[in-house]
C-alpha positions in Angstrom: 11.7 -18.2 -13.7 10.9 -16.3 -16.8 13.0 -13.3 -17.8 11.4 -10.1 -16.5 10.8 -7.0 -18.7 13.5 -4.6 -17.7 11.8 -1.5 -19.0 10.0 -1.0 -15.7 10.6 -1.8 -12.1 7.7 -2.0 -9.6 7.8 -1.1 -6.0 4.8 -2.3 -4.0 4.4 -0.6 -0.6 2.5 -2.5 2.1 1.8 -0.5 5.2 1.6 -2.9 8.1 -0.3 -2.3 11.4 -1.4 -5.0 13.8 -1.1 -7.9 11.3 1.2 -10.3 13.1 -1.1 -13.3 12.7 -1.5 -12.9 8.9 1.3 -10.8 7.6 3.7 -13.5 6.4 0.9 -15.4 4.6 -0.3 -12.2 3.0 3.1 -11.1 1.9 3.6 -14.6 0.3 0.3 -14.1 -1.6 1.4 -10.7 -2.8 4.8 -12.2 -3.8 3.1 -15.0 -5.7 1.0 -12.5 -7.7 4.1 -10.3 -8.4 6.1 -13.3 -9.5 3.5 -13.7 -12.3 3.9 -10.2 -13.7 6.4 -9.2 -16.4 8.3 -6.7 -14.3 10.9 -7.1 -11.7 9.8 -5.8 -8.3 10.4 -5.1 -4.7 8.0 -5.2 -1.8 8.4 -2.6 0.9 6.7 -3.8 4.1 6.4 -0.6 6.2 5.8 -1.5 9.9 3.8 1.4 11.3 5.0 1.3 14.9 5.9 -1.3 17.4 2.4 -2.4 18.4 2.7 -6.2 17.8 5.2 -8.7 16.5 4.6 -8.1 12.7 8.2 -6.9 12.3 9.6 -10.0 13.9 7.4 -12.3 11.9 8.4 -10.8 8.6 12.1 -10.7 9.6 12.0 -14.4 10.6 10.3 -15.4 7.3 13.1 -13.9 5.2 10.9 -13.5 2.1 12.9 -12.8 -1.1 12.4 -9.3 -2.5 10.7 -8.1 0.7 12.4 -5.1 2.4 11.2 -4.1 5.8 11.0 -0.5 6.9 10.4 -0.3 10.7 10.0 2.6 13.1 8.9 2.4 16.7 6.1 5.0 17.0 2.8 4.6 15.2 2.4 7.5 12.7 -0.5 6.3 10.6 -1.0 4.8 7.2 -0.4 7.9 5.2 3.0 8.4 6.8 3.9 4.7 6.2 3.0 5.1 2.5 5.0 8.3 2.2 8.0 6.7 3.8 7.7 3.8 1.4 7.5 6.2 -1.5 10.6 7.9 -0.2 12.5 4.6 -0.3 10.9 3.2 -3.5 13.3 2.2 -6.3 10.6 1.5 -8.9 9.4 3.8 -11.7 6.0 2.2 -11.0 4.9 2.5 -7.4 1.8 0.9 -5.9 0.5 0.4 -2.4 -1.8 -2.2 -1.0 -3.1 -2.7 2.5 -1.7 -5.6 4.4 -5.1 -6.8 5.4 -5.7 -8.2 1.9 -9.1 -6.5 1.3 -8.2 -6.2 -2.3 -7.4 -9.3 -4.4 -3.8 -9.5 -5.5 -4.9 -10.5 -9.0 -5.8 -6.8 -9.5 -2.1 -5.9 -9.5 -1.4 -7.2 -13.0 -4.6 -5.6 -14.3 -3.7 -2.2 -12.9 -0.2 -2.4 -14.5 -1.7 -3.4 -17.8 -4.0 -0.3 -17.6 -0.9 1.8 -16.9 0.7 0.6 -20.1 -2.4 0.5 -22.3 -3.5 4.1 -21.5 0.0 5.4 -21.0 -1.3 6.7 -17.7 0.6 8.7 -15.1 -1.6 7.3 -12.3 -4.2 4.5 -11.9 -6.4 4.4 -8.8 -8.1 1.1 -7.8 -11.4 1.6 -6.0 -13.5 -0.7 -3.8 -16.5 1.3 -5.0 -16.0 0.4 -8.6 -18.8 -1.8 -9.9 -16.4 -4.5 -11.0 -14.7 -4.6 -7.5 -15.5 -7.6 -5.3 -14.7 -6.9 -1.7 -15.4 -9.4 1.0 -16.8 -7.6 4.1 -19.0 -8.7 6.9 -22.6 -7.3 6.9 -21.8 -5.0 9.7 -18.7 -3.7 7.9 -20.7 -3.1 4.7 -23.4 -1.2 6.7 -20.8 1.0 8.4 -18.9 1.6 5.1 -22.1 2.6 3.3 -23.1 4.8 6.2 -19.7 6.5 6.1 -19.9 6.8 2.4 -23.3 8.6 2.6 -22.1 10.8 5.4 -19.1 12.0 3.3 -21.2 12.3 0.2 -23.7 14.6 1.9 -21.1 16.6 3.7 -20.0 18.7 0.7 -18.8 21.6 2.7 -16.4 19.4 4.6 -15.1 18.0 1.3 -14.3 21.4 0.0 -12.7 22.4 3.3 -10.5 19.2 3.2 -9.5 19.9 -0.4 -8.4 23.4 0.5 -6.5 22.1 3.6 -4.9 19.3 1.5 -3.8 21.7 -1.2 -2.4 24.2 1.4 -0.7 21.4 3.3 0.9 19.8 0.3 2.2 23.2 -1.0 3.7 24.2 2.4 4.9 20.8 3.7 7.0 19.2 1.0 9.6 17.5 3.2 9.1 14.0 4.7 10.8 14.0 8.2 12.3 10.6 8.7 12.0 8.8 12.0 15.2 8.7 14.0 14.7 5.0 14.9 14.1 3.9 11.2 15.4 0.4 10.5 15.7 -1.0 7.0 16.1 -4.8 6.6 16.4 -6.5 3.2 14.8 -9.9 2.8 
């Protein structure tokens, strides 16, 4: 394996919910993509509640550089990401859904953009013209309908922005689950 650039360390957070059938395969695809980048890394698989056997599948697979964070009660994707950020060791932190809707080859491109533009944050978007997302026709129709609904509902957008700003200024602490388990791969 090539020497990795030690100037940066990447943490990739993967929130996991109901992915027992595909999670090991998907984590291996992510690991393969990360093995090709020039930075050392860790993958934090955050199991968002005991709803299936995703935790057991990942634990049995013993994938190198994958750390599992597990808690029993489902708390939602945003909580899983925040918990992953709390435990991240990297100076670069990314997150990617476990369902693999976004191609893993985009990881290296996002990192290169971070370096090239000396950016503090890079946001990948499924709505970007260069994005190629594989959805069924029904999912595309539902996504587009939702997009239009949100676009037209400007009052709600302003309201949500206000609430988000208020929430983030008044709720800075992340309350850790009492049943949190951390397992290194």
